[in-house]
N, C-alpha and C positions, 0 to 999 in steps of 0.2 A: 783728515782728508782735505784735498784741494780739488777745485772744480774748474772746468772750462766749458764754454758754450760756443757752439758753431750753428749759424743759420745757413742751411743749404738752400739757397734761392734758385730752384730749378725752373724750367720753362712752364711747367703745368701747375706746380704748387711749391710752397716753401715748407721745409721741415726743420725744426729746432732740435738739436741734440745737446744734452747736458752730460758731460763726462766727469768722472771722478778718479782720483788716485791717491795712494797714501802720501802724506805730506813730506815724509822723509825719504821718499823713494823716486825723486823726480827723474833721475837718470837710469833707473832700472827699466826693465822691459816686461811686457805682459802684465802690467799692473794697471793700465788705464782701462776702464770699462764704462759702458754706457749706464748713466745713473737714471736718466729719463728722457723721453722724447715727446714732441708735440707737433701735430700737423696743423699748419696755419690754414684757417678756413679761407676759401676763395681761390682765385687763380694765382699764377706766379706773378712776381713783382713787375715783369716786363709788360704785363697786361694793363698796367696803370700808366701808360705813357701819356695819355691825355689828362690824367689827374694824378700826378706824382705824390702829393701829400697822402692820398688814400693808400699808397703802397706802404708808407710808414705806419699808418694807423692799423693796417691789416695785421701787423706783427704784434700788436699790443697784447692780445689774449695769451699768446704763447710766452711772451716776455714776462707777463704777470705770473704765469705758472712758474717760470724760472726763479722769480723772487721767492716763491714758496719752496721750490725744490732745492735751492741752495741755501744753507743756513745764513741767517742775516749777518752774522759776524764775518762771513766769508765773501760777502758781496763785493766789497771794494777790491779785493785781491783776485777776483775771478775774471780771466780774460774773456772777451766777447768778440767774436769774429762774424762777419757776414761775407759769404762767397757766393757770387752769382755765376751761373753756368750758361749753357747754349741759348736759352731764351733771351738773355740780356746781350749775348754776343751778337745775336741776330738784330736786336733793337739798336745796338751800337753801330751796326752796318747801315741799317735803314735810316736812323735818325740819331746821330751822336748826341745831339743837344738833349733830346728826350731821355736818352739813356743816362746822361750825366744828371739830369734833374731827378730821375728816380733814385739814383744812388745817393744824391744829396738829401733827398727826402727820407730815405730809410736811415741814413747816418744820423740825421737830426733827431729822429725818434729813438734810436739806440743810445744816443748821448744823454737822453733824459733819465736813463736807468742807472742805478748806482754801481754797475759793473765796470770793469776796466775795459772800455771799448777800444779795440785796436784796428778798426777800419772796415769799410765795406768796399769790396773790389770785384771786378769781373776776372774769373779765372780763365786762362787759355785752355784750349782743348787738351793740350799736352799736360798741363798741370793736373787737370781733372783725371786724366788717364793714370799718371804716375802716382798721384796721391791715393787713388782707389787701389792701386797695386800695393803701395805701402800699407794701407789699412789691412788688407786681406792677409798679407804675409806677417805683419805685426801681430795680429790676433791669433794666427796659427803658430806663432813662435818659430817662424822660419829663419829669422835673422840671428837671434841669440836667445839663450834661455839659461836659467839657473839650474845647476846640478843640485843633487840632494844634499851636498855638503856646502852649498852656497857659492860654488865656483862658477865662473862664466863658461858656458859651453857654446861653441859654434856648431849648431846642428848639422848633421850630415845630409839631411833631407834638402832637396832643391826647392827654390822659390816656385811659387805658383803664378801662372799668368792670370790676368784679370780682364774681364769683359763687362763693360757697362752699357746699358741701353736705356737712355733717358727719353725725354719728350722731344728734344730737338737735335740731339747728337748721339753718336755711339762711339765708344772707345775700345781699343784693344791694346794691351800692354803685357809684354812678357820678356823675361831674361833670355838672351841668345848668345851663342858663341859665334854665330855667323857674322860676316861683314854686313854692316848696316849701310847700304849704298847711298841713301839720302841722309846727310847729317841732321836734317830737321827732325828725323825720326829717332835720333839717338840721344839717350840720356845716360850719363855716367853718374852713378851714385856711390857714395862711400858711407856705409852704415855700420856702426860698431866695429870699425877697422877692416871691414870687408868691402871689396869693390864689386859693383854690379854693372854690367853693360845691358841696358834695357831698351828695347824697341817699343815705341808708343806711336799711335796715330789716333786722331779724333776726326770722325766724319761728320761735319756740320750738315744739317738737313737730312741726316739718316736716323734721327730719333723717331720714336713711335708716332707722335702727333704730326710731325712734318712729313714723314713717309706717307701717312694717310692722306694729307693735303696734296702732296705731289701725285699720288695715285688718282685722286679725284680729277686733278687738272689734266692728267694724261687721258683719262676716260672721256672727259668733255671734249678734249681736242680731237680724239678719235671719231666722236659722233658729231663733230662740227657744232658743238654748243647748242644742240636742239633743246627744246623745252623739256622733253623726257628722255632720259639717258639710262641705259641698263648698266648695272653694277655687278660684274660677275663674282666679286668677292663678298658682297652682302647676301645674307640668306634669303631664300625664296620666301615671299610673304612680308618682306620688310621694304618699306620705301620712305623716302624723306625728301622734303623740299629745302633747298639751300640757296642763300644769296651768294652770288659770285664773289662778293666782298669777303665772305668768310673763308674762301679758298685762296684768293689772291692778295691776302693781307700780310704776306710773308716774303722775305728775300728768297726763300726756297722755291717760290712759284712765280714770282713777279716777271721773270723772263718769258713766261708762257701766258701772261695776262692777255686776254682777248680785247678787241676794240669795243666790245659791248659795254653798256653801262654796268657798273658794279652793283647797282641795286636790282639787277635782273635776277629772277628766280628760276632755278632749274630743279626739276624733280628726278631723283635717282631711284631706280627700281631694282631691288635685289634679284639676281637670277641663280645664285648659288652654283656657279660653274667653276670648279676647282682648276681645271686645265687652263681655262681662259684667264682666271685670276693669276695663276702662276706666270702666264705669258706677259701680262701687263705689269706685274710686280717686277719681273726680271728686267723690264725696260727702264726701271729706275736706276739700275747700275750700268756702268760702262765697263764691260769686260774685255774690250778690244785694245784700247791704247795702253802702251807700256814701254817706257824708255829704259827700264831696268831689267835685270836678269829675271826677276819675278815680281809680279804685282798682285795686290788683292783685287781692287777695282778702282775706277776713275784715275788710272795712271799712278796709283800710290804704291811705292815699294813696300814689300813685306817679306821678311825671311820666312822660312818654313816654320810652322807652329811646332813647338816641342814641349814635352812635359805635361803636367797637369794644369787645368784652368779652373777658375771659379767664375761663373756667370751670374750677375746679380741684376737688381732693379727689374726692368720690364722683361729681361731674359727669364728671370725667375718666375714672374707672374704669368708669362705666356705658357711656359712648360708646366707650371703648377696647375693652370687651368686644364691643360691637356690630360694631366694625370688624375686630378681630383674630380673635375666635372665630367670629362669625357671618358674617364676610367681607362686610359691607355698608357702603357709604359713608354718611356723615351730613353732607349739605350744606344740606338744606332741612327744614322741619318734617315734611313728608310722609315724608321718609327716616326720621326718627326714629319716626314713627307706624307705618310699614310694618315697621320693624325690631322694634318692640315686639310687633306682632301676630305676626310670624314666631317670635319667641322664645316667646310664649305658646302657639303651636301646635305647638312642638317637644316631643316626649315626653322624659320623664326619662331614659330609656335613651340617646336620641340626644344629649341635653345632656352626659351623663356621658362618652360617647364623644368628644365635641368638646373638653371641658375637664375631665379627671378631677382635676386639681390644684385646681379651684375648687369642689369638691363642696359645701363648707359654705355658700357663697353662691349656688350655681347655682339653687335653687328660687325665689329672689327677684328674678332679673333681669327677669322679665316684669312684675312689679309696679313695680319701681324705674324701668324704662325707660318704662313708661306714666306713672308719676308725673313723671319728668323732662320728658316731652313736654307734659303738661298744665300743669306749673309754668311752663315757658318760654313756651308759646304762650297758653294761656287766662289764666294767672296774670300773668306779666310782659309779655305782649302782644308777644312777638317774632313777626314774620311773615316771609313769603318774602323781603322786602327786607332786614330787620334780622337775621334768624337766622344767615345766612352770615357775619356779623361776629363771631360767637362762636368763639373759639379754645379748644378743650378741651385743656388742658395741665396737667401737674403740676409742671414745672420751667422756669425760665429759665436756660439753660446747665446748670450743675451745682447750682443752688440751688433748693430746693423752694419752691413758692408756697404761702403760708398767712399767718396773722397774726403768726407768731413773730418773723420778722425785722423787720417794721414796729414791733412792740411794743418790741424791743430798741433800734432806732434812736431811737425816741421817748424811752425812759427814759434813754438814754445821751447824749441831746441831739446825735446825729450827723446829724440833719436840721435845721439851723437855720432859724429863721423868716426871717432876713435873708439876702440874697445874700452869699456869702463874699467877704471883701476880695480884691482882685486882687494883694495884696502877694506872696503865694507865686507867683501866676501870672506876675508881672512878672520875678521871680527865675528862674522856669522859662523864661520867654521869652528872657532873656538867654543862658541856656545853649544853648537851641535855635539862637539866631542865631549864637553863637560856634561851635557845631558846624557849622552850615551854611557859615559863613565858612571854617572849617578845611577842609571837604570841597571847597569851590569852589577855595580856594587850592591844595590838594593836586592836584586835577584839572588846574588851569591849569598848574602846574609840570610835571606829567607830560606834558601835551600839548606844552608848550614844549620839554621835553627830547627828546621823540620827533621833533619838527620839526627841532630842531638836529642830532640824530643823523642824520636822513635827509639833511639839507643837507650835513653834513660828508662822508657817504658819497658823495654825488653829486659833491662837489668833488674827491674823491680820484680818481673815475673820470674 
């Protein structure tokens, strides 16, 4: 077996994935799988802007696990990558020097390990979207697969669209035959000899945590930054005091920063008003400006969604909460809308009784469910016909869906542009044919022997 390690440095936390594949099958498909994973304790690396060395130190526990998970003799040949996403993209906008210092600090830590360190970099939003799409379709064998005789087969099934919802950004990526009017949204890929025209867009500041900050900012603005402000998306019976600095510490909210001192405290009181919550969350989108034939929101071109989609990360966790904790199905947009309204109308005490282990995230499910409803229906234009084609999933088999696997497959050239030669397949075919001949010969011999035995017994009688 061979191994590869990817650190997914997200805005809210870092996850380490160790992948494995048979050593002699580097250019095959469907053979890379998740060997193990580790969640780094503490926040994302972008949170260490004032103390960059601590960003490197935070990774050590998981890297030490990787030392155990990958056999010692394989350490030197195991590629190690770190990719940072929207949290670091935001830090890079706010303070490029701090962002460089954090990347240098994590690289310094990664270099002390015996793996083949191949760099720590910030991914663009488009890369994040496309690599997530590659991961999902690779795992589902939508690009290419082996036939039972070992020959390469281009499956007749279509590729799947991918929707990712992180802490600081959200991505939508899908294959389309339509004209992509904005070249920035078009990616042409050639995988296994097949060309794919893919639409992708990443919306910075539309990840879960940044949406919640932007919502808080809008609510404070509406009520003129009073000491006590009602929060229609928080449950009745829940209130919390916050420093303004915790809301306006991001490029996503800084344009709305008030002239008040940032150490000012405001108290937000939950009112559990679903209709008012929807009104405020919808103000986070701009559905009016569009210079193309069709836009999703904020003036961004998007062709009509088509085919099946897989929605992972916070999309999955939100819908999973609705289904498992609230006990509600999500098949149609109206199901999602009704579920969001039910969550918003549920008191803090009731929510705590239903899911005490989720206490930290519980107050925000009303806002996040409402946001997911508006994003998918008003934003991406999923309707009663297309919404049921979305599968809310976090894994395919035992492997997590996200950009990390696609990123590693790309950097290690394990998804070639051309269709793999059939040389190995032919060799494989001969083995299969030989085994089949052996089985047939053995069975024929057995049947012949049984017939002879019966014949000899009847002759004796």
